[in-house]
C-alpha positions as CSV (number, residue, x, y, z in Angstrom):
1,X,-16.1,-89.2,-9.5
2,X,-19.1,-89.9,-6.8
3,X,-16.5,-89.0,-4.0
4,X,-15.7,-85.9,-6.1
5,X,-19.6,-84.9,-6.4
6,X,-20.2,-85.7,-2.8
7,X,-17.5,-83.2,-1.7
8,X,-18.9,-80.5,-3.9
9,X,-22.4,-81.2,-2.3
10,X,-20.9,-80.8,1.1
11,X,-19.2,-77.7,0.2
12,X,-22.3,-76.2,-1.2
13,X,-24.3,-77.0,2.0
14,X,-21.7,-75.5,3.9
15,X,-21.6,-72.4,1.8
16,X,-25.4,-72.0,2.1
17,X,-25.4,-72.6,6.1
18,X,-22.7,-69.8,6.3
19,X,-24.7,-67.4,4.0
20,X,-27.5,-68.0,6.3
21,X,-25.5,-67.5,9.5
22,X,-24.0,-64.1,7.9
23,X,-27.2,-63.0,7.1
24,X,-28.4,-63.2,10.5
25,X,-25.2,-61.6,12.1
26,X,-25.5,-58.7,9.8
27,X,-22.1,-59.0,8.1
28,X,-20.0,-59.0,11.6
29,X,-18.7,-62.3,11.6
30,X,-15.3,-63.3,9.6
31,X,-14.3,-66.4,7.9
32,X,-11.3,-68.0,6.8
33,X,-11.3,-70.0,3.5
34,X,-8.8,-73.0,3.7
35,X,-8.5,-75.6,1.4
36,X,-11.8,-75.1,-0.4
37,X,-13.9,-75.2,2.8
38,X,-14.9,-72.4,4.7
39,X,-14.1,-72.7,8.4
40,X,-15.1,-70.1,11.1
41,X,-12.3,-69.4,13.5
42,X,-14.1,-68.9,17.1
43,X,-10.7,-67.8,18.5
44,X,-10.9,-64.9,16.1
45,X,-14.4,-63.7,16.5
46,X,-14.2,-61.3,19.4
47,X,-10.9,-59.3,18.6
48,X,-11.8,-59.0,14.8
49,X,-15.4,-58.1,15.5
50,X,-14.0,-55.7,18.1
51,X,-11.4,-54.1,15.4
52,X,-14.2,-53.8,12.8
53,X,-16.4,-52.1,15.0
54,X,-13.8,-49.5,15.9
55,X,-12.9,-48.9,12.3
56,X,-16.5,-48.3,11.7
57,X,-17.0,-46.0,14.6
58,X,-13.6,-44.1,13.4
59,X,-15.1,-43.5,9.9
60,X,-18.3,-42.4,11.3
61,X,-16.7,-40.0,13.6
62,X,-14.6,-38.7,10.7
63,X,-17.6,-38.2,8.5
64,X,-19.3,-36.3,11.7
65,X,-16.2,-34.0,12.0
66,X,-16.1,-33.4,8.2
67,X,-19.8,-32.6,8.1
68,X,-19.5,-30.4,11.1
69,X,-16.5,-28.3,9.5
70,X,-18.8,-28.0,6.3
71,X,-21.7,-27.0,8.4
72,X,-20.0,-24.3,10.7
73,X,-17.8,-23.0,7.5
74,X,-21.1,-22.5,5.5
75,X,-22.7,-20.8,8.2
76,X,-19.7,-18.5,9.4
77,X,-19.5,-17.3,5.8
78,X,-23.1,-16.3,5.9
79,X,-23.2,-14.6,9.2
80,X,-19.7,-14.2,10.8
81,X,-20.7,-14.0,14.3
82,X,-18.6,-14.7,17.5
83,X,-20.3,-17.9,18.4
84,X,-20.2,-19.3,15.0
85,X,-16.4,-18.2,14.9
86,X,-15.8,-20.5,18.0
87,X,-18.0,-23.3,16.8
88,X,-15.9,-23.3,13.6
89,X,-12.5,-23.4,15.5
90,X,-14.1,-26.3,17.6
91,X,-14.8,-28.3,14.7
92,X,-11.2,-27.8,13.2
93,X,-9.7,-29.2,16.5
94,X,-12.1,-32.1,16.6
95,X,-10.7,-33.3,13.1
96,X,-7.0,-33.5,14.5
97,X,-7.6,-37.0,16.2
98,X,-8.9,-38.2,12.6
99,X,-6.4,-36.5,10.5
100,X,-4.6,-39.5,9.7
101,X,-7.6,-41.4,7.9
102,X,-8.5,-38.1,5.7
103,X,-7.3,-38.4,2.2
104,X,-5.6,-35.7,0.5
105,X,-8.9,-34.0,-1.2
106,X,-10.4,-33.6,2.3
107,X,-7.2,-32.2,3.6
108,X,-7.1,-29.8,0.8
109,X,-10.5,-28.8,1.3
110,X,-9.7,-28.0,5.0
111,X,-7.0,-26.0,3.9
112,X,-8.7,-23.9,1.8
113,X,-11.3,-23.3,4.3
114,X,-8.4,-22.1,6.7
115,X,-7.1,-19.8,3.9
116,X,-10.7,-18.1,3.2
117,X,-11.3,-17.3,6.6
118,X,-7.6,-16.7,7.7
119,X,-8.3,-12.7,7.8
120,X,-10.6,-13.2,11.0
121,X,-10.0,-16.7,12.1
122,X,-6.6,-18.4,12.8
123,X,-5.8,-21.8,14.1
124,X,-1.9,-22.5,13.7
125,X,-2.1,-25.9,15.5
126,X,-4.7,-27.1,12.6
127,X,-2.7,-25.7,10.1
128,X,0.2,-27.1,11.0
129,X,-1.1,-30.8,11.1
130,X,-2.7,-30.2,8.0
131,X,0.4,-29.1,6.1
132,X,2.5,-31.7,7.6
133,X,0.1,-34.5,6.5
134,X,-0.1,-33.2,3.3
135,X,4.0,-32.6,2.7
136,X,4.2,-36.1,3.9
137,X,1.7,-37.8,1.2
138,X,2.9,-35.5,-1.5
139,X,6.6,-36.5,-0.8
140,X,5.9,-40.1,-0.9
141,X,4.0,-40.3,-4.2
142,X,6.6,-39.4,-6.6
143,X,7.0,-40.0,-10.7
144,X,10.4,-39.6,-12.2
145,X,9.6,-41.0,-15.4
146,X,8.6,-37.5,-17.2
147,X,11.6,-35.8,-18.5
148,X,11.3,-31.9,-18.5
149,X,14.9,-31.1,-20.1
150,X,16.7,-33.5,-22.3
151,X,19.1,-35.6,-20.3
152,X,17.7,-34.5,-16.9
153,X,14.9,-36.0,-14.7
154,X,12.8,-34.1,-12.3
155,X,11.3,-35.7,-9.2
156,X,7.5,-34.8,-9.6
157,X,4.3,-35.3,-7.7
158,X,2.0,-36.5,-10.0
159,X,-0.9,-33.9,-10.7
160,X,0.1,-32.4,-7.5
161,X,1.6,-28.9,-8.4
162,X,-1.5,-27.1,-7.5
163,X,-1.6,-28.7,-4.0
164,X,2.1,-27.7,-3.6
165,X,1.5,-24.2,-4.3
166,X,-1.5,-24.1,-2.2
167,X,0.6,-25.4,0.9
168,X,3.0,-22.7,0.0
169,X,0.6,-19.9,-0.2
170,X,-1.2,-21.0,3.0
171,X,1.8,-19.9,5.1
172,X,1.6,-16.2,3.7
173,X,-2.3,-16.1,3.7
174,X,-2.6,-17.5,7.2
175,X,0.3,-15.7,8.6
176,X,1.9,-18.7,10.0
177,X,5.2,-17.0,11.3
178,X,6.2,-19.7,13.8
179,X,6.6,-23.0,12.5
180,X,9.2,-26.0,13.1
181,X,12.3,-25.8,10.8
182,X,11.6,-29.4,9.6
183,X,8.3,-28.5,7.9
184,X,10.2,-25.5,6.2
185,X,12.9,-27.9,5.1
186,X,10.4,-30.4,3.7
187,X,8.3,-27.7,2.0
188,X,11.4,-26.0,0.1
189,X,12.4,-29.6,-0.8
190,X,9.1,-30.4,-2.1
191,X,8.8,-27.3,-4.3
192,X,12.1,-27.4,-5.3
193,X,11.2,-30.8,-7.1
194,X,8.2,-29.3,-8.5
195,X,9.7,-25.9,-9.7
196,X,10.0,-27.0,-13.3
197,X,6.0,-28.0,-13.7
198,X,4.9,-24.8,-12.7
199,X,3.6,-22.2,-15.4
200,X,4.5,-18.6,-15.4
201,X,1.5,-17.2,-13.7
202,X,2.0,-19.7,-10.8
203,X,5.7,-19.3,-10.6
204,X,5.0,-15.5,-9.9
205,X,2.8,-16.2,-7.1
206,X,5.4,-19.1,-5.6
207,X,7.9,-16.3,-5.9
208,X,5.7,-14.1,-3.7
209,X,5.0,-16.9,-1.2
210,X,8.8,-17.9,-1.2
211,X,9.9,-14.3,-0.3
212,X,7.3,-14.4,2.5
213,X,8.4,-17.5,4.1
214,X,12.3,-16.2,3.7
215,X,11.5,-12.9,5.4
216,X,10.3,-14.6,8.5
217,X,12.2,-17.8,8.7
218,X,15.6,-16.7,7.0
219,X,16.0,-20.2,5.6
220,X,18.9,-20.2,3.3
221,X,17.7,-22.8,1.0
222,X,14.6,-21.0,0.6
223,X,16.4,-17.9,-0.7
224,X,18.3,-20.1,-3.4
225,X,15.1,-21.7,-4.3
226,X,13.8,-18.0,-4.7
227,X,16.4,-17.1,-7.0
228,X,15.8,-20.2,-9.3
229,X,12.1,-19.4,-9.4
230,X,12.5,-15.6,-10.0
231,X,15.0,-16.7,-13.1
232,X,12.6,-19.3,-14.3
233,X,9.7,-17.1,-14.3
234,X,11.5,-14.3,-16.2
235,X,12.5,-17.0,-18.7
236,X,8.9,-18.3,-19.1
237,X,7.6,-14.8,-19.5
238,X,9.3,-14.5,-22.8
239,X,7.8,-17.6,-24.2
240,X,5.0,-17.1,-26.7
241,X,1.6,-16.9,-25.4
242,X,2.9,-15.6,-22.0
243,X,1.6,-11.8,-21.4
244,X,3.3,-9.9,-18.4
245,X,1.2,-7.5,-16.5
246,X,2.3,-4.8,-14.2
247,X,1.0,-6.3,-11.3
248,X,3.3,-9.3,-11.8
249,X,6.2,-7.5,-12.7
250,X,5.6,-5.6,-9.1
251,X,5.2,-9.0,-7.6
252,X,8.8,-9.8,-8.9
253,X,10.3,-6.6,-7.7
254,X,8.9,-7.1,-4.2
255,X,10.3,-10.8,-4.0
256,X,13.4,-9.9,-5.2
257,X,13.8,-7.1,-2.7
258,X,13.5,-10.2,0.1
259,X,17.0,-11.1,-1.0
260,X,18.5,-7.7,-1.4
261,X,18.4,-7.3,-5.1
262,X,21.9,-9.0,-5.5
263,X,21.3,-10.9,-8.7
264,X,22.4,-8.8,-11.8
265,X,21.2,-11.5,-14.2
266,X,17.5,-11.3,-12.5
267,X,17.6,-7.5,-12.7
268,X,18.4,-7.1,-16.2
269,X,15.8,-9.6,-17.1
270,X,13.2,-7.7,-15.0
271,X,14.3,-4.5,-16.7
272,X,13.9,-6.0,-20.2
273,X,10.4,-7.2,-19.2
274,X,9.4,-3.5,-18.1
275,X,10.8,-2.1,-21.5
276,X,9.0,-4.8,-23.4
277,X,5.8,-3.9,-21.8
278,X,6.1,0.0,-22.4
279,X,6.8,-0.6,-26.0
280,X,3.8,-2.5,-26.5
281,X,1.7,0.2,-24.8
282,X,3.1,2.7,-27.4
283,X,1.9,0.5,-30.4
284,X,-1.4,-0.4,-28.8
285,X,-3.7,2.9,-28.7
286,X,-7.2,2.8,-29.7
287,X,-8.7,5.6,-31.7
288,X,-11.9,6.3,-29.6
289,X,-11.1,9.1,-27.6
290,X,-12.9,7.7,-24.5
291,X,-11.4,4.5,-24.6
292,X,-8.0,6.2,-25.4
293,X,-8.2,8.3,-22.1
294,X,-9.7,5.3,-20.0
295,X,-6.6,3.2,-21.1
296,X,-3.9,6.0,-20.5
297,X,-5.2,6.6,-17.0
298,X,-4.9,2.8,-16.1
299,X,-1.5,2.4,-17.8
300,X,-0.1,5.7,-16.2
301,X,-1.5,4.6,-12.8
302,X,0.2,1.3,-13.2
303,X,3.5,2.8,-14.3
304,X,3.1,5.3,-11.0
305,X,2.6,2.1,-8.8
306,X,5.5,0.1,-10.6
307,X,7.8,3.1,-10.2
308,X,7.1,3.8,-6.6
309,X,7.6,-0.1,-5.7
310,X,10.9,-0.1,-7.4
311,X,12.0,2.8,-5.6
312,X,10.9,1.8,-2.2
313,X,12.0,-1.8,-2.4
314,X,15.4,-0.8,-3.7
315,X,15.4,-2.3,-7.0
316,X,18.0,-1.0,-9.6
317,X,15.7,0.0,-12.5
318,X,17.6,1.6,-15.3
319,X,17.4,5.5,-15.7
320,X,16.1,5.3,-19.2
321,X,13.0,3.3,-17.9
322,X,12.5,5.8,-15.3
323,X,12.2,8.5,-17.7
324,X,10.2,6.3,-19.9
325,X,7.7,5.7,-17.1
326,X,7.3,9.4,-16.1
327,X,7.1,10.3,-19.9
328,X,3.8,8.0,-20.2
329,X,2.4,9.9,-17.0
330,X,3.2,13.5,-18.6
331,X,1.8,12.5,-21.8
332,X,-1.6,11.5,-20.0
333,X,-1.8,14.7,-18.1
334,X,-1.4,16.5,-21.3
335,X,-3.8,14.4,-23.3
336,X,-6.4,14.5,-20.4
337,X,-6.2,18.2,-20.0
338,X,-6.4,19.0,-23.5
339,X,-9.2,16.9,-24.1
340,X,-11.5,17.5,-21.0
341,X,-11.1,21.1,-20.4
342,X,-11.7,24.4,-22.4
343,X,-8.8,26.4,-23.4
344,X,-7.7,29.6,-25.1
345,X,-5.6,29.8,-28.3
346,X,-4.9,32.0,-31.0
347,X,-6.1,30.8,-34.5
348,X,-3.7,33.0,-36.4
349,X,-0.5,34.0,-34.9
350,X,-0.4,37.4,-36.6
351,X,-3.9,38.6,-36.0
352,X,-5.8,39.0,-32.5
353,X,-8.4,36.4,-33.4
354,X,-9.3,33.7,-30.6
355,X,-11.7,30.8,-30.4
356,X,-12.6,28.4,-27.7
357,X,-12.5,24.6,-28.2
358,X,-15.4,22.9,-26.5
359,X,-15.2,19.3,-24.8
360,X,-15.6,16.5,-27.1
361,X,-19.1,15.2,-26.3
362,X,-17.6,11.6,-25.9
363,X,-15.8,12.6,-23.1
364,X,-18.8,13.7,-20.9
365,X,-19.3,10.4,-19.5
366,X,-15.4,9.8,-18.1
367,X,-15.4,9.2,-14.5
368,X,-12.6,12.0,-13.9
369,X,-14.4,14.6,-16.0
370,X,-17.2,15.8,-14.0
371,X,-16.0,19.1,-12.4
372,X,-16.7,22.5,-14.0
373,X,-14.7,23.4,-16.9
374,X,-12.2,25.8,-16.5
375,X,-11.1,28.6,-19.1
376,X,-7.4,29.0,-19.0
377,X,-4.4,29.9,-21.3
378,X,-3.0,27.1,-23.2
379,X,0.6,26.5,-21.5
380,X,3.6,26.1,-23.5
381,X,4.2,22.9,-25.5
382,X,6.2,20.1,-23.6
383,X,8.2,19.5,-26.7
384,X,9.8,23.0,-26.6
385,X,13.3,23.2,-25.7
386,X,13.0,26.7,-24.6
387,X,9.7,27.8,-22.8
388,X,8.3,31.0,-23.8
389,X,7.9,32.0,-20.3
390,X,10.7,31.8,-17.4
391,X,8.4,30.5,-14.8
392,X,8.0,26.6,-14.6
393,X,4.5,26.7,-14.1
394,X,3.8,28.9,-17.2
395,X,5.4,26.0,-19.3
396,X,4.1,23.1,-17.4
397,X,0.7,24.6,-16.1
398,X,-1.2,21.5,-18.0
399,X,0.3,19.1,-15.7
400,X,-0.5,20.9,-12.7
401,X,-4.0,21.7,-13.8
402,X,-4.4,17.9,-14.6
403,X,-3.5,16.7,-11.5
404,X,-5.6,19.3,-9.7
405,X,-8.5,18.0,-11.7
406,X,-7.9,14.4,-11.2
407,X,-7.9,15.2,-7.6
408,X,-11.1,16.8,-7.6
409,X,-12.5,13.7,-8.9
410,X,-11.2,11.5,-6.2
411,X,-8.0,10.3,-8.0
412,X,-6.0,10.6,-4.8
413,X,-3.7,7.3,-5.1
414,X,-2.6,8.6,-8.5
415,X,-1.6,12.0,-7.4
416,X,-0.1,11.1,-4.2
417,X,1.7,8.2,-6.1
418,X,3.4,10.7,-8.4
419,X,4.2,13.0,-5.4
420,X,6.1,10.3,-3.7
421,X,7.9,9.1,-6.9
422,X,8.8,12.8,-7.2
423,X,10.0,12.8,-3.6
424,X,12.3,9.7,-4.2
425,X,13.8,10.7,-7.5
426,X,14.7,14.1,-6.2
427,X,17.1,12.8,-3.5
428,X,18.4,9.5,-5.3
429,X,18.5,10.1,-9.2
430,X,20.9,12.5,-10.6
431,X,20.9,11.2,-14.3
432,X,17.8,12.2,-15.6
433,X,17.4,14.4,-18.5
434,X,16.3,18.0,-18.2
435,X,12.8,17.3,-19.5
436,X,12.2,14.8,-16.9
437,X,13.5,17.1,-14.2
438,X,11.3,19.9,-15.5
439,X,8.3,17.6,-15.0
440,X,9.2,16.5,-11.7
441,X,9.5,20.1,-10.6
442,X,6.0,20.7,-12.0
443,X,4.5,17.8,-10.0
444,X,6.4,19.3,-6.9
445,X,4.5,22.6,-7.8
446,X,1.2,20.8,-7.4
447,X,-0.2,21.2,-4.0
448,X,-3.1,18.9,-3.0
449,X,-6.1,20.8,-1.5
450,X,-8.4,19.8,1.6
451,X,-5.7,17.7,3.5
452,X,-6.8,17.3,7.1
453,X,-3.6,17.7,9.3
454,X,-3.6,15.3,12.2
455,X,-3.4,16.6,15.8
456,X,-1.6,15.6,18.8
457,X,-3.2,17.4,21.9
458,X,-0.9,15.7,24.6
459,X,2.2,16.0,22.5
460,X,1.7,19.7,21.8
461,X,0.6,20.3,25.4
462,X,3.9,19.0,26.7
463,X,5.7,20.9,24.0
464,X,4.2,24.2,25.2
465,X,5.3,23.6,28.7
466,X,8.9,23.5,27.1
467,X,8.5,26.9,25.7
468,X,7.8,25.7,22.1
469,X,4.8,26.7,19.9
470,X,3.9,23.5,17.7
471,X,2.2,24.2,14.5
472,X,1.4,21.1,12.1
473,X,2.5,22.1,8.7
474,X,2.6,20.5,5.2
475,X,6.1,20.1,3.4
476,X,5.6,20.4,-0.4
477,X,1.9,19.3,-0.1
478,X,3.1,15.9,0.9
479,X,4.6,15.4,4.4
480,X,3.1,16.5,7.7
481,X,5.6,18.0,10.2
482,X,4.9,19.1,13.6
483,X,6.9,22.3,13.4
484,X,8.5,23.6,16.9
485,X,10.8,26.4,15.3
486,X,10.2,27.4,11.6
487,X,13.2,29.4,11.4
488,X,15.5,26.8,12.8
489,X,13.7,24.0,10.8
490,X,12.8,21.8,13.9
491,X,10.0,19.3,14.2
492,X,8.9,16.7,16.6
493,X,7.1,13.9,15.2
494,X,5.1,10.9,16.7
495,X,4.6,7.6,15.1
496,X,2.2,4.4,16.2
497,X,3.3,0.9,16.2
498,X,2.6,0.2,12.4
499,X,4.9,3.2,11.2
500,X,7.8,2.8,13.7
501,X,8.9,0.0,16.3
502,X,12.0,-0.7,18.3
503,X,14.2,-3.5,17.2
504,X,17.5,-4.9,18.0
505,X,19.2,-2.5,15.9
506,X,17.0,0.4,17.2
507,X,14.2,2.0,15.9
508,X,13.0,0.5,12.5
509,X,10.6,2.5,10.3
510,X,8.2,1.6,7.3
511,X,9.1,2.8,3.7
512,X,7.1,5.6,3.8
513,X,8.1,7.2,7.0
514,X,11.9,6.3,6.1
515,X,11.2,8.6,3.0
516,X,9.7,11.2,5.0
517,X,12.6,11.4,7.5
518,X,15.2,11.3,4.5
519,X,13.1,14.2,2.8
520,X,13.1,16.1,5.7
521,X,16.9,15.9,6.6
522,X,17.6,16.8,2.8
523,X,15.5,19.6,3.2
524,X,17.5,20.7,6.2
525,X,15.0,19.7,8.8
526,X,15.9,18.4,12.3
527,X,14.0,17.1,15.1
528,X,13.0,14.2,17.4
529,X,10.8,11.1,16.8
530,X,8.5,9.9,19.6
531,X,7.0,6.4,19.3
532,X,3.3,6.5,21.0
533,X,3.9,3.1,22.4
534,X,6.3,4.5,24.8
535,X,4.6,7.9,25.1
536,X,1.3,6.2,26.5
537,X,2.7,4.4,29.1
538,X,4.6,7.3,30.5
539,X,3.3,10.0,33.2
540,X,3.5,13.6,32.4
541,X,6.8,14.3,34.0
542,X,8.4,11.3,32.4
543,X,7.0,12.6,28.9
544,X,8.7,15.9,29.6
545,X,12.1,14.3,30.4
546,X,11.5,12.2,27.4
547,X,11.2,15.3,24.9
548,X,14.2,17.1,26.8
549,X,16.4,13.9,26.0
550,X,15.1,13.6,22.3
551,X,15.4,17.3,21.6
552,X,18.6,17.6,23.3
553,X,17.7,20.6,26.0
């Protein structure tokens, strides 16, 4: 008993002495506890102290690097000057040596900062390092205990669905077109294991990001995952509580175009979603005239955009849906014009008595009702099988007048969009009913005003040396053509690098230029196409030689 008490007192004295020593050394000495007695290991003092000091310096350097990123990031968002842009890029690069010490939350903050300023600043090396580290961390922390479907378990990142979606979107937003194959493989595998955990809204964004990755990397597992995501998004859209918007449908159509619209099942599901959306629009109509016209305009503009994307992307939209989309636009034009304009009508069919319908005072505040009112004759009804007048403009005068009025009030996107849809359908679809065809003919009769035609002085001067008289004209109020022979319907067009470029398969055009050339060909026009990139690096004689080759002179 006395021996034990003596031993405890000795231990207490040693502990007190060691506490006093550690207090004087500021906590830098390490001790080893062995058999109840604390001994100091002299052989390990220098290496352990050196390692602790190095770790402490690393933590300080990491904190300084993160603080510099935050400081430069806030400064750049306030006033984006070139000097601050350079400082922000340097602060990102200074973080690379300490990336292994960063936790996931810090890396997510850095990735969000890269995405926020990606339109002006891009750092592919930092993005690749951060993404690689995040994929590695997210892939190692797995949880297969939660079951999504009965009888099947899904490998799942614990509460990391948002991080995986963020990594996917960073490739598109940061415009990363050159990355290693291993990173894409790991990212697709990670997204595949998280697919069934995303909600409908996130699934739509994931489809958009996967389609972007597939377009630039041509990764076949990515295409397979994109089909699964599209199928799952369409199924989730029909669940109670999910409301599908036109913007989301447009995103799904664009994503499908990346894999060639080859899935009949997904195509039918998207067509069903469009039909469901249009049926809801017919039932949800406000009684107030101002709110009704505003809502009709937004829906009609969305329908025009949706139809245009479907036609450009090659999505096989059903003929009945095309007619329903155009019918909503037609009805809006009719309601808008008859509500906001004065028009003449006969009150009694057998007596020469007339009156004028005034504008509803609640419509005066509409954004697109500020032009002077017109007093015109009431056109024939859109529902009549046979118009009273033989001319189409007499029957569908309301459509042309409404489009002119909308254009006068700066609704150019809507007016041009319906013109482009009309050009597409006149060349492609031959199954439309007579009423829709008459509406498209009325849209074609509408000619926008005040369009400024682009001039090409150097091209026109070269063409004059070859004996041509180039004149810019507008075809059907839609496409500008540099006409060099009106009787022979010959043209000579020049396109910049955004409109056309050389590829391995020849000249590749964007969607609008491809439509323009197809429309001109269908109308009987022929001619030559010159790219501005090849034109600007040639001298005068070489330019004349190029024109002779393209025009077959």
